[in-house]
C-alpha positions in Angstrom: -14.3 -179.5 -131.5 -13.1 -176.2 -132.5 -12.9 -175.1 -136.0 -9.5 -173.7 -137.3 -10.0 -170.5 -139.2 -6.9 -169.5 -141.3 -7.1 -165.5 -141.9 -4.0 -165.5 -144.1 -5.6 -167.9 -146.5 -5.5 -166.8 -150.2 -9.0 -165.2 -151.0 -11.3 -167.1 -153.4 -11.4 -166.1 -157.1 -13.9 -163.1 -157.7 -16.5 -163.8 -160.1 -17.0 -161.7 -163.0 -19.2 -158.5 -163.0 -22.8 -159.2 -163.3 -22.3 -162.8 -163.3 -25.9 -164.5 -163.1 -25.4 -167.5 -161.2 -28.8 -169.1 -161.2 -32.3 -168.2 -162.7 -35.2 -169.8 -160.6 -38.8 -169.7 -160.1 -39.9 -170.9 -156.5 -43.2 -172.5 -155.8 -45.7 -172.9 -153.0 -44.2 -176.6 -152.9 -40.6 -175.3 -152.4 -42.0 -172.8 -149.5 -43.7 -175.7 -148.0 -40.4 -177.7 -147.8 -38.5 -174.8 -146.7 -41.1 -174.2 -143.7 -40.5 -177.7 -142.4 -36.8 -177.3 -142.7 -36.7 -174.0 -140.9 -39.7 -174.2 -138.8 -41.1 -171.1 -140.2 -44.8 -171.7 -140.8 -46.1 -168.1 -141.0 -49.2 -168.1 -143.1 -48.0 -165.4 -145.5 -45.7 -168.0 -146.9 -47.8 -170.9 -146.9 -51.5 -170.0 -147.6 -51.9 -168.0 -150.9 -55.7 -167.7 -150.2 -55.5 -166.5 -146.9 -52.2 -164.5 -147.7 -54.2 -162.5 -150.5 -55.7 -160.6 -147.6 -52.2 -159.3 -146.4 -50.6 -156.1 -147.3 -48.7 -158.2 -150.0 -51.8 -159.3 -151.7 -50.2 -162.9 -152.3 -48.0 -165.4 -150.4 -44.5 -164.3 -150.4 -41.1 -166.3 -150.2 -39.3 -166.8 -147.1 -36.5 -164.3 -147.1 -33.9 -166.8 -145.8 -34.8 -169.1 -148.3 -33.6 -166.5 -151.0 -30.4 -166.0 -149.0 -29.6 -169.7 -148.9 -30.4 -170.1 -152.6 -27.8 -167.2 -153.1 -25.2 -168.9 -151.2 -25.8 -172.2 -152.9 -25.5 -170.7 -156.2 -22.2 -169.1 -155.5 -21.0 -172.2 -153.8 -21.2 -174.2 -157.0 -18.2 -172.4 -158.2 -16.1 -173.2 -154.7 -13.8 -176.2 -155.2 -13.3 -177.0 -151.4 -15.3 -176.8 -148.3 -15.5 -173.2 -146.5 -17.2 -171.5 -143.9 -18.8 -168.1 -143.4 -16.8 -165.5 -141.4 -20.0 -162.9 -141.7 -23.0 -162.2 -143.6 -24.9 -159.1 -144.0 -28.2 -159.3 -145.7 -30.7 -156.2 -146.4 -34.4 -157.3 -147.9 -35.8 -154.7 -150.1 -38.9 -156.1 -151.3 -41.1 -159.1 -150.7 -41.4 -161.6 -153.3 -44.5 -163.3 -154.3 -44.5 -167.0 -154.5 -43.8 -168.4 -158.1 -41.8 -165.4 -159.0 -38.9 -166.0 -161.5 -35.6 -164.7 -159.9 -32.0 -164.1 -160.9 -29.3 -164.6 -158.5 -26.7 -162.2 -159.5 -23.0 -161.5 -158.5 -21.6 -158.0 -159.5 -18.8 -157.3 -157.3 -16.6 -159.1 -154.6 -14.8 -158.0 -151.5 -11.6 -159.7 -150.5 -12.4 -163.4 -149.4 -16.1 -162.9 -150.3 -19.1 -162.3 -152.5 -21.8 -159.6 -152.9 -25.0 -161.1 -154.1 -28.1 -159.7 -155.3 -31.5 -161.6 -155.8 -33.5 -159.7 -158.6 -37.1 -159.7 -159.7 -37.8 -158.3 -163.2 -34.3 -156.6 -162.8 -35.2 -154.9 -159.5 -33.2 -155.9 -156.4 -35.3 -157.5 -153.7 -32.2 -158.7 -151.6 -28.5 -157.7 -151.2 -26.1 -160.1 -149.5 -22.5 -159.6 -148.5 -20.9 -162.7 -147.6 -17.3 -163.1 -146.2 -15.6 -166.7 -146.3 -13.0 -168.7 -144.4 -11.7 -170.7 -147.2 -9.9 -173.2 -145.0 -12.8 -173.2 -142.2 -13.5 -176.7 -142.5 -16.9 -178.5 -143.2 -17.2 -180.4 -140.0 -20.6 -181.2 -138.8 -21.7 -180.6 -135.4 -23.2 -183.8 -134.0 -25.4 -182.0 -131.5 -27.4 -180.2 -134.2 -30.6 -182.3 -134.8 -30.9 -183.8 -138.2 -34.8 -183.5 -138.0 -37.5 -181.3 -139.7 -40.0 -179.1 -137.7 -43.5 -180.2 -136.9 -46.0 -177.3 -138.1 -47.0 -175.0 -135.4 -48.7 -171.5 -135.1 -46.9 -168.2 -134.7 -47.0 -165.9 -131.7 -48.6 -162.5 -132.3 -46.8 -159.7 -131.0 -47.5 -155.8 -131.4 -44.7 -153.2 -131.2 -45.5 -152.6 -127.8 -45.6 -156.2 -126.5 -42.4 -156.9 -128.3 -40.2 -154.6 -125.9 -37.9 -156.7 -124.3 -39.2 -160.0 -125.5 -36.6 -162.8 -125.5 -36.3 -166.4 -125.9 -34.7 -169.4 -127.5 -35.3 -171.5 -130.5 -33.6 -175.1 -131.2 -30.9 -175.6 -134.0 -32.0 -178.2 -136.5 -31.0 -178.8 -140.0 -32.5 -181.9 -141.6 -29.6 -183.1 -144.3 -32.0 -184.8 -146.6 -33.8 -181.7 -147.2 -30.9 -179.6 -147.3 -29.4 -181.6 -150.0 -32.5 -181.4 -151.9 -32.9 -177.8 -151.5 -29.5 -176.5 -151.3 -26.9 -179.4 -152.4 -23.7 -177.0 -152.6 -24.6 -175.4 -149.4 -24.7 -178.6 -147.3 -21.7 -180.0 -148.9 -19.4 -177.1 -148.4 -20.6 -175.1 -145.4 -20.8 -176.3 -141.6 -24.3 -177.6 -140.8 -24.3 -175.3 -137.4 -24.0 -172.1 -139.7 -26.9 -173.3 -141.9 -28.8 -174.0 -138.9 -28.2 -170.6 -137.5 -29.6 -169.1 -140.6 -32.5 -171.2 -140.5 -33.2 -170.3 -136.8 -33.2 -166.7 -138.0 -36.2 -167.0 -140.0 -38.0 -169.0 -137.2 -37.3 -166.2 -134.7 -38.9 -163.4 -137.0 -41.6 -165.6 -138.5 -42.8 -167.4 -135.4 -41.5 -165.9 -132.2 -41.1 -162.1 -132.6 -42.7 -160.2 -134.4 -44.2 -163.6 -135.3 -47.7 -163.4 -137.1 -47.5 -159.8 -138.4 -43.9 -159.6 -139.5 -41.7 -158.6 -142.2 -38.0 -159.6 -142.2 -35.9 -156.4 -143.0 -32.3 -157.1 -142.5 -29.6 -159.1 -140.5 -25.9 -158.9 -139.7 -24.1 -161.9 -138.3 -20.6 -163.0 -137.4 -19.3 -166.5 -137.0 -16.7 -167.8 -134.7 -15.6 -171.4 -134.0 -18.0 -173.0 -131.7 -17.2 -174.7 -128.5 -18.4 -178.5 -128.2 -20.3 -178.1 -125.3 -22.4 -175.2 -126.4 -26.2 -176.0 -126.3 -27.7 -176.3 -129.9 -29.8 -173.3 -129.4 -30.3 -169.7 -130.6 -31.1 -167.2 -128.1 -33.0 -164.0 -129.1 -33.9 -160.7 -127.3 -35.5 -157.4 -128.5 -33.0 -154.7 -128.0 -34.9 -151.9 -129.5 -38.2 -150.9 -130.7 -39.1 -147.8 -132.9 -42.9 -147.6 -132.8 -42.9 -144.5 -135.5 -41.2 -147.1 -137.9 -42.9 -150.1 -136.8 -39.4 -151.7 -136.5 -37.6 -153.6 -134.0 -33.8 -154.8 -133.7 -33.3 -158.4 -132.2 -29.9 -159.6 -130.8 -29.2 -163.2 -131.5 -26.6 -165.8 -130.1 -26.1 -169.4 -130.6 -22.7 -171.6 -130.7 -20.3 -169.6 -132.9 -22.8 -167.0 -133.9 -23.6 -163.4 -133.0 -25.5 -160.9 -134.5 -28.5 -158.6 -135.0 -31.8 -158.7 -136.9 -34.3 -156.0 -138.1 -37.9 -156.8 -138.4 -40.9 -154.9 -139.3 -44.5 -155.3 -138.0 -46.9 -155.4 -141.1 -50.5 -154.5 -140.6 -52.6 -157.4 -139.8 -55.6 -158.5 -141.9 -58.1 -155.6 -142.2 -61.6 -156.3 -141.0 -64.7 -154.6 -142.5 -67.4 -153.3 -140.2 -69.1 -156.3 -138.5 -72.8 -157.1 -139.6 -74.0 -155.7 -136.2 -72.1 -152.4 -136.8 -73.8 -152.1 -140.1 -77.2 -152.8 -138.8 -76.8 -149.9 -136.4 -76.3 -147.6 -139.3 -78.4 -148.9 -142.0 -82.2 -147.9 -142.1 -84.5 -150.8 -141.9 -86.1 -151.8 -145.2 -83.8 -149.3 -147.1 -82.7 -152.0 -149.7 -86.1 -154.1 -149.3 -87.4 -156.2 -152.4 -83.9 -156.1 -153.7 -82.2 -159.2 -155.0 -78.7 -158.3 -155.3 -75.7 -160.3 -156.9 -72.5 -159.1 -155.4 -69.6 -160.3 -157.7 -66.6 -160.1 -155.4 -68.4 -160.0 -152.1 -66.1 -162.4 -150.1 -63.9 -159.5 -148.7 -63.4 -155.7 -149.0 -66.0 -153.3 -150.3 -68.0 -156.2 -151.8 -68.1 -157.7 -148.3 -69.1 -154.5 -146.8 -71.9 -154.1 -149.6 -73.4 -157.2 -148.9 -73.8 -156.5 -145.4 -75.4 -153.2 -146.2 -77.9 -154.7 -148.4 -78.7 -157.4 -146.1 -79.0 -155.1 -143.1 -81.5 -153.0 -145.2 -83.8 -156.0 -145.8 -82.5 -157.1 -149.3 -81.3 -160.6 -150.4 -77.7 -161.2 -151.5 -75.9 -163.7 -153.4 -72.2 -163.3 -152.9 -69.7 -164.8 -155.5 -66.0 -165.5 -154.8 -63.2 -166.9 -157.3 -61.2 -169.0 -154.7 -61.9 -167.4 -151.3 -64.8 -169.9 -150.6 -64.2 -169.8 -146.5 -64.1 -165.8 -146.7 -67.6 -165.7 -148.7 -69.0 -168.5 -146.4 -68.0 -166.4 -143.4 -69.7 -163.3 -144.7 -72.9 -165.2 -145.5 -72.8 -166.8 -141.9 -72.3 -163.4 -140.3 -75.3 -161.9 -142.3 -77.5 -165.0 -141.6 -76.7 -164.9 -137.9 -78.0 -161.2 -137.8 -81.2 -162.1 -139.6 -80.2 -161.3 -143.1 -80.2 -163.6 -146.3 -77.2 -164.4 -148.0 -76.1 -167.3 -150.5 -72.7 -167.9 -151.9 -71.5 -169.5 -155.1 -68.0 -169.4 -157.3 -67.7 -167.1 -160.3 -64.6 -166.1 -162.4 -65.4 -163.5 -164.8 -62.2 -163.6 -166.6 -62.6 -167.3 -167.6 -64.9 -167.8 -170.7 -68.6 -167.4 -170.6 -69.5 -167.1 -166.9 -71.4 -169.9 -165.0 -74.1 -168.6 -163.1 -74.5 -171.4 -160.4 -76.6 -169.5 -158.1 -80.0 -170.6 -156.8 -81.6 -167.6 -158.1 -82.9 -167.7 -161.8 -80.9 -164.8 -163.7 -84.2 -162.8 -164.7 -85.0 -162.4 -160.9 -81.9 -160.3 -159.9 -82.5 -156.8 -159.4 -79.2 -155.6 -159.0 -75.8 -156.3 -159.9 -72.9 -155.0 -157.6 -69.5 -155.4 -159.5 -66.3 -155.5 -157.3 -64.4 -158.0 -159.5 -60.6 -156.8 -159.7 -57.2 -157.9 -159.6 -54.8 -156.5 -157.0 -54.3 -152.7 -157.8 -50.5 -152.0 -157.8 -49.2 -148.5 -158.0 -47.0 -148.4 -161.4 -43.3 -147.6 -160.9 -42.9 -146.6 -164.6 -43.1 -143.3 -166.1 -44.8 -144.6 -169.1 -48.3 -146.0 -169.3 -48.3 -149.6 -168.6 -50.0 -151.5 -171.3 -49.6 -154.9 -169.5 -51.5 -153.5 -166.5 -54.1 -152.0 -168.7 -54.8 -155.2 -170.3 -55.0 -156.9 -166.9 -57.6 -154.4 -165.5 -59.4 -154.5 -168.8 -60.0 -158.2 -168.3 -62.0 -157.5 -165.1 -63.5 -154.0 -165.7 -64.5 -154.1 -169.5 -64.4 -157.8 -171.0 -65.4 -159.6 -167.9 -68.3 -157.2 -166.9 -69.5 -157.3 -170.5 -69.6 -161.2 -170.6 -71.5 -161.1 -167.4 -74.1 -158.4 -168.6 -74.8 -160.4 -171.8 -75.9 -163.3 -169.3 -78.0 -161.1 -167.3 -80.0 -158.9 -169.6 -81.5 -161.1 -171.9 -85.2 -162.0 -171.2 -85.7 -159.7 -168.5 -89.1 -158.2 -167.8 -87.9 -155.4 -165.4 -84.6 -153.3 -165.4 -81.3 -154.4 -164.1 -79.3 -151.7 -161.9 -75.6 -152.0 -162.1 -73.5 -150.8 -159.2 -70.1 -150.3 -160.7 -67.8 -148.2 -158.8 -65.2 -146.1 -160.6 -62.3 -144.0 -159.4 -61.5 -140.5 -158.5 -58.2 -140.8 -160.2 -60.0 -140.2 -163.6 -60.8 -136.7 -162.3 -57.5 -136.3 -160.3 -54.9 -138.3 -162.3 -52.0 -139.9 -160.4 -49.4 -141.4 -162.6 -48.9 -144.5 -160.3 -52.7 -145.4 -161.0 -52.8 -144.2 -164.6 -53.2 -147.9 -166.1 -56.1 -148.3 -163.6 -57.9 -145.0 -164.4 -57.6 -145.9 -168.0 -59.4 -149.2 -167.6 -62.1 -147.7 -165.3 -62.8 -145.1 -167.8 -63.3 -147.6 -170.5 -65.5 -149.5 -168.1 -67.6 -146.4 -167.7 -68.0 -145.9 -171.4 -69.1 -149.6 -171.9 -71.9 -149.1 -169.1 -73.0 -145.6 -170.7 -73.3 -147.4 -174.2 -75.6 -150.2 -172.8 -77.6 -147.7 -170.8 -78.3 -145.7 -173.8 -79.1 -148.5 -176.2 -81.2 -150.3 -173.4 -82.8 -147.6 -171.5 -85.7 -149.6 -170.1 -83.6 -152.5 -169.2 -80.4 -151.4 -167.6 -79.2 -148.4 -165.4 -75.7 -147.9 -164.3 -74.8 -146.3 -161.2 -70.8 -145.6 -161.3 -69.7 -143.4 -158.5 -65.9 -142.2 -158.8 -64.7 -143.2 -155.3 -61.8 -142.1 -153.4 -59.5 -144.7 -152.1 -61.2 -146.7 -149.2 -59.7 -148.8 -146.6 -59.6 -152.4 -147.5 -57.1 -155.3 -147.1 -56.1 -154.3 -150.7 -55.3 -150.8 -149.7 -54.2 -150.8 -146.4 -50.5 -150.3 -146.3 -47.4 -150.1 -144.0 -47.9 -146.3 -143.6 -51.2 -146.3 -142.1 -52.5 -143.6 -144.4 -55.8 -141.9 -143.5 -58.8 -142.9 -145.7 -62.6 -142.0 -145.8 -65.0 -144.2 -143.8 -66.0 -146.9 -146.1 -69.3 -147.8 -144.8 -70.5 -144.0 -144.6 -69.0 -143.6 -148.0 -71.0 -146.7 -149.5 -74.3 -145.8 -147.8 -74.2 -142.4 -149.6 -73.8 -144.0 -153.1 -75.5 -147.5 -153.2 -78.7 -147.5 -155.0 -81.1 -148.2 -152.1 -84.7 -148.8 -152.4 -85.8 -145.4 -150.6 
């Protein structure tokens, strides 16, 4: 069945400038439901604990989810069914799960809408949609009314993606569509919705797959033929290695277009225990019993391996990443070292030290507790960020030390890494540097008042490569293992 498009129809009424169509917070439950609808089960959308190790620092919302919500909000003002003639989308920034978003219309081309998705007044997606007002709302019977079963994405590199091609099925479960996008499912043909859903499956699951970022797409729609197969084919038509970008041509019944996707960095892995053992002198941390706060990943993980390789005992704490902490402890044990793990959140009340060790037996405290360190966009000092950093670097540390210092018979050595941004200010990290400077002052005050029971080591480290700092640009950073070996308080 062919759909009749009338290009002479009267354009839809334009919305008022800066018309906020909807304010919405998207939860992890929303993303899980959308994943079953679209077939895009990429871990960056669905697993917050694992996703915190990715370049975004948290799980993020599917880009197509934002697009369909924006269209749904716009269609609430339509009195009749319609169909898309074309849609052009540019994604400016990933959106963390749980974000409160505004769906805004500022201008309208004839017969269409220009929509913006905004997070804290910053545009994260721009959508230009042109409509066929009399396009009809018939449902293609060949589009499967079904959800997807969870599967694992393919992992491509920028090199292996060259010439990559394939196809994905078109599906659109109407019950889930009605729940998530009630205006969209009532007023837009199901095959068009299914095509947009297939776009995110291609990028998130097929190519680039695991390490993907959806950047943009431009799609045009025509009346489909009744006997067209209900699939969307795709082919990588261009790769740009310097930009870590690929262009993907797509085609399905009544749909032609092109998408752009980026290759995000994979999870950054610290040096293995075997690599660390090869570089750490034997017995260099002997007789040390070290509690490593935040030792499940990053510099904390690397420090735990260094201490264990040098003959010390380690207790690794984590807040939510128990699997990561267990992985580090297992790797240490497999290479002859000693490590235990326990949960600790320094930001919540009186810290519970549920370790197998008596607190007075701890010889060293390595303190890596931190929120995600985000460069500031503001020209003024960000007081909200200072307050967040202070909760970890000052308040949390002070509470923890209040539990560890009383009743001691021998000194406690604190390793509290600070930052080079105190000596070499950078406006983007000004709030971070302020809180770290306060942390230094706290430790200096304690050291002066309890000289026989407390010693603080506070090197001002440069930016080192961890899963927090690794970015899309692949900037050069000093070797983290070499840097830590030079500053950690060894026995020798």
